[in-house]
N, CA, C and O atoms as CSV, one atom per row, in Angstrom:
chain,resi,resn,atom,element,x,y,z
A,1,VAL,N,N,-11.079,-7.872,2.011
A,1,VAL,CA,C,-9.878,-7.988,1.198
A,1,VAL,C,C,-9.632,-6.690,0.455
A,1,VAL,O,O,-10.536,-5.867,0.308
A,2,VAL,N,N,-8.406,-6.509,-0.013
A,2,VAL,CA,C,-8.010,-5.333,-0.772
A,2,VAL,C,C,-7.330,-5.804,-2.054
A,2,VAL,O,O,-6.558,-6.762,-2.042
A,3,VAL,N,N,-7.620,-5.131,-3.143
A,3,VAL,CA,C,-6.929,-5.389,-4.405
A,3,VAL,C,C,-6.362,-4.052,-4.871
A,3,VAL,O,O,-7.109,-3.112,-5.144
A,4,THR,N,N,-5.048,-3.977,-4.958
A,4,THR,CA,C,-4.412,-2.737,-5.391
A,4,THR,C,C,-3.048,-3.048,-5.981
A,4,THR,O,O,-2.411,-4.034,-5.612
A,5,GLY,N,N,-2.605,-2.202,-6.899
A,5,GLY,CA,C,-1.265,-2.332,-7.436
A,5,GLY,C,C,-1.039,-3.482,-8.389
A,5,GLY,O,O,0.108,-3.861,-8.626
A,6,CYS,N,N,-2.100,-4.053,-8.946
A,6,CYS,CA,C,-1.922,-5.186,-9.859
A,6,CYS,C,C,-2.380,-4.849,-11.269
A,6,CYS,O,O,-2.552,-5.744,-12.096
A,7,GLY,N,N,-2.579,-3.568,-11.549
A,7,GLY,CA,C,-3.016,-3.153,-12.875
A,7,GLY,C,C,-4.512,-2.969,-13.006
A,7,GLY,O,O,-5.011,-2.707,-14.100
A,8,THR,N,N,-5.246,-3.105,-11.889
A,8,THR,CA,C,-6.696,-2.939,-11.940
A,8,THR,C,C,-7.040,-1.532,-12.422
A,8,THR,O,O,-6.515,-0.542,-11.913
A,9,SER,N,N,-7.917,-1.460,-13.397
A,9,SER,CA,C,-8.354,-0.234,-14.067
A,9,SER,C,C,-7.280,0.347,-14.984
A,9,SER,O,O,-7.515,1.368,-15.630
A,10,GLU,N,N,-6.136,-0.267,-15.050
A,10,GLU,CA,C,-5.108,0.124,-16.016
A,10,GLU,C,C,-5.067,-0.902,-17.140
A,10,GLU,O,O,-5.247,-0.573,-18.313
A,11,THR,N,N,-4.826,-2.152,-16.757
A,11,THR,CA,C,-4.758,-3.231,-17.736
A,11,THR,C,C,-5.773,-4.323,-17.454
A,11,THR,O,O,-5.951,-5.225,-18.272
A,12,ILE,N,N,-6.445,-4.258,-16.304
A,12,ILE,CA,C,-7.449,-5.242,-15.905
A,12,ILE,C,C,-8.774,-4.506,-15.674
A,12,ILE,O,O,-8.814,-3.519,-14.940
A,13,TRP,N,N,-9.843,-4.976,-16.289
A,13,TRP,CA,C,-11.158,-4.366,-16.109
A,13,TRP,C,C,-11.672,-4.608,-14.692
A,13,TRP,O,O,-11.332,-5.614,-14.069
A,14,GLY,N,N,-12.494,-3.681,-14.181
A,14,GLY,CA,C,-13.223,-3.914,-12.942
A,14,GLY,C,C,-12.763,-3.146,-11.731
A,14,GLY,O,O,-13.225,-3.426,-10.625
A,15,GLY,N,N,-11.872,-2.190,-11.892
A,15,GLY,CA,C,-11.359,-1.448,-10.743
A,15,GLY,C,C,-12.404,-0.692,-9.957
A,15,GLY,O,O,-12.226,-0.461,-8.761
A,16,TYR,N,N,-13.494,-0.299,-10.603
A,16,TYR,CA,C,-14.546,0.452,-9.914
A,16,TYR,C,C,-15.818,-0.368,-9.739
A,16,TYR,O,O,-16.860,0.173,-9.371
A,17,ALA,N,N,-15.740,-1.655,-9.998
A,17,ALA,CA,C,-16.908,-2.519,-9.884
A,17,ALA,C,C,-17.226,-2.827,-8.425
A,17,ALA,O,O,-16.332,-2.848,-7.579
A,18,GLN,N,N,-18.503,-3.066,-8.136
A,18,GLN,CA,C,-18.888,-3.471,-6.790
A,18,GLN,C,C,-18.475,-4.913,-6.530
A,18,GLN,O,O,-18.137,-5.267,-5.401
A,19,LEU,N,N,-18.500,-5.735,-7.549
A,19,LEU,CA,C,-18.069,-7.126,-7.469
A,19,LEU,C,C,-17.132,-7.387,-8.635
A,19,LEU,O,O,-17.372,-6.915,-9.746
A,20,ALA,N,N,-16.073,-8.130,-8.390
A,20,ALA,CA,C,-15.127,-8.443,-9.457
A,20,ALA,C,C,-14.506,-9.802,-9.201
A,20,ALA,O,O,-14.321,-10.208,-8.054
A,21,ARG,N,N,-14.191,-10.492,-10.267
A,21,ARG,CA,C,-13.477,-11.764,-10.163
A,21,ARG,C,C,-12.006,-11.449,-10.415
A,21,ARG,O,O,-11.634,-10.966,-11.485
A,22,MET,N,N,-11.180,-11.731,-9.413
A,22,MET,CA,C,-9.754,-11.406,-9.480
A,22,MET,C,C,-8.923,-12.661,-9.285
A,22,MET,O,O,-9.395,-13.642,-8.711
A,23,LYS,N,N,-7.700,-12.631,-9.754
A,23,LYS,CA,C,-6.768,-13.719,-9.474
A,23,LYS,C,C,-6.434,-13.683,-7.982
A,23,LYS,O,O,-6.257,-12.611,-7.403
A,24,ALA,N,N,-6.350,-14.852,-7.373
A,24,ALA,CA,C,-6.076,-14.937,-5.932
A,24,ALA,C,C,-4.764,-14.249,-5.569
A,24,ALA,O,O,-4.648,-13.698,-4.474
A,25,ALA,N,N,-3.785,-14.269,-6.451
A,25,ALA,CA,C,-2.486,-13.646,-6.178
A,25,ALA,C,C,-2.589,-12.132,-6.042
A,25,ALA,O,O,-1.697,-11.506,-5.471
A,26,HIS,N,N,-3.653,-11.538,-6.551
A,26,HIS,CA,C,-3.824,-10.078,-6.499
A,26,HIS,C,C,-4.601,-9.614,-5.278
A,26,HIS,O,O,-4.688,-8.414,-5.017
A,27,VAL,N,N,-5.164,-10.552,-4.528
A,27,VAL,CA,C,-6.027,-10.212,-3.394
A,27,VAL,C,C,-5.236,-10.318,-2.093
A,27,VAL,O,O,-4.572,-11.322,-1.836
A,28,VAL,N,N,-5.317,-9.268,-1.279
A,28,VAL,CA,C,-4.606,-9.218,-0.001
A,28,VAL,C,C,-5.643,-9.108,1.112
A,28,VAL,O,O,-6.581,-8.318,1.009
A,29,ALA,N,N,-5.482,-9.886,2.162
A,29,ALA,CA,C,-6.399,-9.804,3.306
A,29,ALA,C,C,-6.240,-8.459,4.002
A,29,ALA,O,O,-5.120,-8.002,4.231
A,30,LEU,N,N,-7.342,-7.835,4.332
A,30,LEU,CA,C,-7.318,-6.582,5.082
A,30,LEU,C,C,-6.922,-6.895,6.517
A,30,LEU,O,O,-7.570,-7.722,7.159
A,31,PRO,N,N,-5.864,-6.254,7.046
A,31,PRO,CA,C,-5.465,-6.531,8.433
A,31,PRO,C,C,-6.632,-6.253,9.391
A,31,PRO,O,O,-7.363,-5.281,9.198
A,32,PRO,N,N,-6.815,-7.084,10.412
A,32,PRO,CA,C,-7.946,-6.922,11.334
A,32,PRO,C,C,-7.959,-5.570,12.047
A,32,PRO,O,O,-9.011,-5.134,12.516
A,33,ALA,N,N,-6.826,-4.911,12.134
A,33,ALA,CA,C,-6.764,-3.627,12.832
A,33,ALA,C,C,-7.455,-2.503,12.057
A,33,ALA,O,O,-7.714,-1.438,12.619
A,34,PHE,N,N,-7.758,-2.727,10.770
A,34,PHE,CA,C,-8.325,-1.668,9.928
A,34,PHE,C,C,-9.760,-1.975,9.531
A,34,PHE,O,O,-10.095,-3.112,9.196
A,35,THR,N,N,-10.598,-0.956,9.570
A,35,THR,CA,C,-11.941,-1.072,9.009
A,35,THR,C,C,-11.836,-0.804,7.513
A,35,THR,O,O,-10.805,-0.335,7.031
A,36,LEU,N,N,-12.911,-1.106,6.777
A,36,LEU,CA,C,-12.914,-0.795,5.348
A,36,LEU,C,C,-12.740,0.704,5.112
A,36,LEU,O,O,-12.033,1.116,4.193
A,37,GLU,N,N,-13.391,1.517,5.950
A,37,GLU,CA,C,-13.288,2.969,5.814
A,37,GLU,C,C,-11.840,3.441,6.026
A,37,GLU,O,O,-11.346,4.289,5.283
A,38,GLN,N,N,-11.171,2.890,7.034
A,38,GLN,CA,C,-9.781,3.271,7.290
A,38,GLN,C,C,-8.881,2.849,6.139
A,38,GLN,O,O,-7.975,3.586,5.751
A,39,SER,N,N,-9.129,1.663,5.594
A,39,SER,CA,C,-8.283,1.198,4.504
A,39,SER,C,C,-8.407,2.110,3.288
A,39,SER,O,O,-7.427,2.330,2.577
A,40,MET,N,N,-9.593,2.638,3.047
A,40,MET,CA,C,-9.769,3.556,1.918
A,40,MET,C,C,-9.178,4.931,2.236
A,40,MET,O,O,-8.728,5.634,1.331
A,41,GLY,N,N,-9.178,5.314,3.505
A,41,GLY,CA,C,-8.555,6.583,3.900
A,41,GLY,C,C,-7.050,6.543,3.717
A,41,GLY,O,O,-6.435,7.528,3.309
A,42,ILE,N,N,-6.466,5.399,4.023
A,42,ILE,CA,C,-5.021,5.235,3.831
A,42,ILE,C,C,-4.713,5.190,2.348
A,42,ILE,O,O,-3.772,5.830,1.879
A,43,GLY,N,N,-5.506,4.435,1.618
A,43,GLY,CA,C,-5.395,4.392,0.169
A,43,GLY,C,C,-4.116,3.754,-0.342
A,43,GLY,O,O,-3.313,3.215,0.418
A,44,THR,N,N,-3.958,3.833,-1.632
A,44,THR,CA,C,-2.808,3.221,-2.297
A,44,THR,C,C,-1.494,3.851,-1.862
A,44,THR,O,O,-0.488,3.151,-1.743
A,45,ALA,N,N,-1.480,5.155,-1.622
A,45,ALA,CA,C,-0.237,5.813,-1.205
A,45,ALA,C,C,0.261,5.251,0.120
A,45,ALA,O,O,1.447,4.956,0.264
A,46,GLY,N,N,-0.631,5.105,1.080
A,46,GLY,CA,C,-0.236,4.554,2.375
A,46,GLY,C,C,0.168,3.099,2.271
A,46,GLY,O,O,1.111,2.659,2.930
A,47,PHE,N,N,-0.537,2.362,1.453
A,47,PHE,CA,C,-0.218,0.945,1.250
A,47,PHE,C,C,1.163,0.804,0.618
A,47,PHE,O,O,1.964,-0.030,1.042
A,48,THR,N,N,1.436,1.617,-0.390
A,48,THR,CA,C,2.731,1.566,-1.065
A,48,THR,C,C,3.850,2.015,-0.140
A,48,THR,O,O,4.928,1.420,-0.144
A,49,ALA,N,N,3.613,3.055,0.653
A,49,ALA,CA,C,4.625,3.514,1.604
A,49,ALA,C,C,4.935,2.411,2.615
A,49,ALA,O,O,6.095,2.209,2.975
A,50,MET,N,N,3.905,1.697,3.073
A,50,MET,CA,C,4.119,0.610,4.024
A,50,MET,C,C,4.894,-0.532,3.396
A,50,MET,O,O,5.731,-1.144,4.059
A,51,GLN,N,N,4.632,-0.836,2.121
A,51,GLN,CA,C,5.401,-1.872,1.432
A,51,GLN,C,C,6.878,-1.490,1.385
A,51,GLN,O,O,7.748,-2.349,1.523
A,52,CYS,N,N,7.158,-0.212,1.192
A,52,CYS,CA,C,8.551,0.267,1.182
A,52,CYS,C,C,9.197,0.074,2.548
A,52,CYS,O,O,10.336,-0.382,2.640
A,53,VAL,N,N,8.473,0.420,3.607
A,53,VAL,CA,C,8.994,0.250,4.964
A,53,VAL,C,C,9.256,-1.229,5.247
A,53,VAL,O,O,10.286,-1.581,5.821
A,54,MET,N,N,8.325,-2.091,4.845
A,54,MET,CA,C,8.495,-3.528,5.068
A,54,MET,C,C,9.713,-4.064,4.317
A,54,MET,O,O,10.437,-4.913,4.836
A,55,ALA,N,N,9.941,-3.572,3.103
A,55,ALA,CA,C,11.117,-4.002,2.332
A,55,ALA,C,C,12.398,-3.551,3.027
A,55,ALA,O,O,13.369,-4.306,3.074
A,56,LEU,N,N,12.416,-2.336,3.566
A,56,LEU,CA,C,13.592,-1.858,4.302
A,56,LEU,C,C,13.844,-2.719,5.531
A,56,LEU,O,O,14.987,-3.062,5.831
A,57,GLU,N,N,12.768,-3.070,6.245
A,57,GLU,CA,C,12.910,-3.921,7.428
A,57,GLU,C,C,13.427,-5.311,7.058
A,57,GLU,O,O,14.235,-5.888,7.786
A,58,GLN,N,N,12.966,-5.847,5.933
A,58,GLN,CA,C,13.427,-7.162,5.482
A,58,GLN,C,C,14.912,-7.152,5.138
A,58,GLN,O,O,15.566,-8.195,5.134
A,59,HIS,N,N,15.441,-5.956,4.847
A,59,HIS,CA,C,16.864,-5.821,4.531
A,59,HIS,C,C,17.676,-5.333,5.727
A,59,HIS,O,O,18.810,-4.882,5.570
A,60,GLY,N,N,17.083,-5.426,6.941
A,60,GLY,CA,C,17.848,-5.167,8.147
A,60,GLY,C,C,17.630,-3.832,8.833
A,60,GLY,O,O,18.192,-3.608,9.905
A,61,LEU,N,N,16.841,-2.940,8.264
A,61,LEU,CA,C,16.594,-1.655,8.919
A,61,LEU,C,C,15.716,-1.881,10.145
A,61,LEU,O,O,14.722,-2.604,10.081
A,62,LYS,N,N,16.090,-1.258,11.264
A,62,LYS,CA,C,15.328,-1.404,12.499
A,62,LYS,C,C,14.991,-0.018,13.058
A,62,LYS,O,O,15.747,0.933,12.858
A,63,PRO,N,N,13.849,0.099,13.763
A,63,PRO,CA,C,13.519,1.383,14.395
A,63,PRO,C,C,14.653,1.828,15.315
A,63,PRO,O,O,15.206,1.028,16.070
A,64,GLY,N,N,14.988,3.106,15.243
A,64,GLY,CA,C,16.060,3.649,16.058
A,64,GLY,C,C,17.442,3.395,15.485
A,64,GLY,O,O,18.445,3.761,16.097
A,65,GLY,N,N,17.505,2.779,14.325
A,65,GLY,CA,C,18.788,2.479,13.684
A,65,GLY,C,C,19.288,3.663,12.878
A,65,GLY,O,O,19.146,4.815,13.288
A,66,LYS,N,N,19.862,3.373,11.750
A,66,LYS,CA,C,20.423,4.419,10.898
A,66,LYS,C,C,19.328,5.320,10.339
A,66,LYS,O,O,18.193,4.877,10.159
A,67,PRO,N,N,19.660,6.587,10.061
A,67,PRO,CA,C,18.667,7.504,9.470
A,67,PRO,C,C,18.260,7.040,8.072
A,67,PRO,O,O,19.034,6.394,7.365
A,68,VAL,N,N,17.041,7.379,7.694
A,68,VAL,CA,C,16.517,7.078,6.364
A,68,VAL,C,C,16.149,8.395,5.701
A,68,VAL,O,O,15.470,9.228,6.302
A,69,VAL,N,N,16.590,8.585,4.477
A,69,VAL,CA,C,16.281,9.801,3.730
A,69,VAL,C,C,15.177,9.475,2.728
A,69,VAL,O,O,15.302,8.537,1.941
A,70,VAL,N,N,14.098,10.252,2.760
A,70,VAL,CA,C,13.009,10.105,1.798
A,70,VAL,C,C,13.065,11.302,0.867
A,70,VAL,O,O,12.916,12.441,1.311
A,71,THR,N,N,13.278,11.058,-0.420
A,71,THR,CA,C,13.335,12.152,-1.390
A,71,THR,C,C,12.069,12.169,-2.229
A,71,THR,O,O,11.378,11.156,-2.341
A,72,GLY,N,N,11.769,13.305,-2.811
A,72,GLY,CA,C,10.593,13.419,-3.662
A,72,GLY,C,C,9.302,13.207,-2.896
A,72,GLY,O,O,8.378,12.571,-3.403
A,73,ALA,N,N,9.224,13.733,-1.677
A,73,ALA,CA,C,8.090,13.454,-0.797
A,73,ALA,C,C,6.911,14.417,-0.977
A,73,ALA,O,O,6.129,14.614,-0.047
A,74,ALA,N,N,6.779,15.013,-2.154
A,74,ALA,CA,C,5.668,15.926,-2.378
A,74,ALA,C,C,4.397,15.194,-2.790
A,74,ALA,O,O,3.308,15.764,-2.719
A,75,GLY,N,N,4.518,13.945,-3.217
A,75,GLY,CA,C,3.357,13.171,-3.658
A,75,GLY,C,C,2.751,12.368,-2.538
A,75,GLY,O,O,3.136,12.508,-1.376
A,76,GLY,N,N,1.799,11.524,-2.891
A,76,GLY,CA,C,1.067,10.732,-1.900
A,76,GLY,C,C,1.927,9.758,-1.130
A,76,GLY,O,O,1.891,9.746,0.101
A,77,VAL,N,N,2.714,8.928,-1.834
A,77,VAL,CA,C,3.519,7.919,-1.169
A,77,VAL,C,C,4.576,8.566,-0.295
A,77,VAL,O,O,4.749,8.168,0.857
A,78,GLY,N,N,5.289,9.558,-0.820
A,78,GLY,CA,C,6.340,10.224,-0.061
A,78,GLY,C,C,5.825,10.932,1.166
A,78,GLY,O,O,6.449,10.868,2.225
A,79,SER,N,N,4.685,11.616,1.045
A,79,SER,CA,C,4.151,12.347,2.191
A,79,SER,C,C,3.666,11.395,3.284
A,79,SER,O,O,3.795,11.700,4.469
A,80,VAL,N,N,3.106,10.239,2.895
A,80,VAL,CA,C,2.707,9.246,3.893
A,80,VAL,C,C,3.936,8.633,4.540
A,80,VAL,O,O,3.945,8.393,5.748
A,81,ALA,N,N,4.972,8.376,3.753
A,81,ALA,CA,C,6.206,7.796,4.295
A,81,ALA,C,C,6.841,8.729,5.320
A,81,ALA,O,O,7.300,8.277,6.369
A,82,VAL,N,N,6.872,10.009,5.028
A,82,VAL,CA,C,7.464,10.985,5.957
A,82,VAL,C,C,6.617,11.082,7.229
A,82,VAL,O,O,7.156,11.200,8.330
A,83,ALA,N,N,5.291,11.031,7.072
A,83,ALA,CA,C,4.398,11.113,8.249
A,83,ALA,C,C,4.624,9.910,9.138
A,83,ALA,O,O,3.978,9.781,10.178
């Protein structure tokens, strides 16, 4: 499982713990296609970029459709989105 983007280590203790008790709503199953090592390599930036892509798809964007402009792509999320 993965826990990210829910305030862990910001407003919730335990972000760097080996074991932590989390609310079930904050825990996401790791897709079977990824190993734990790969999930950490992708990191929060890749996860957030993918959430953005999924939101665009939910609103009708399809591969090969209209162009998408990514601005401010110098950071982690933007650079992963452009890649």
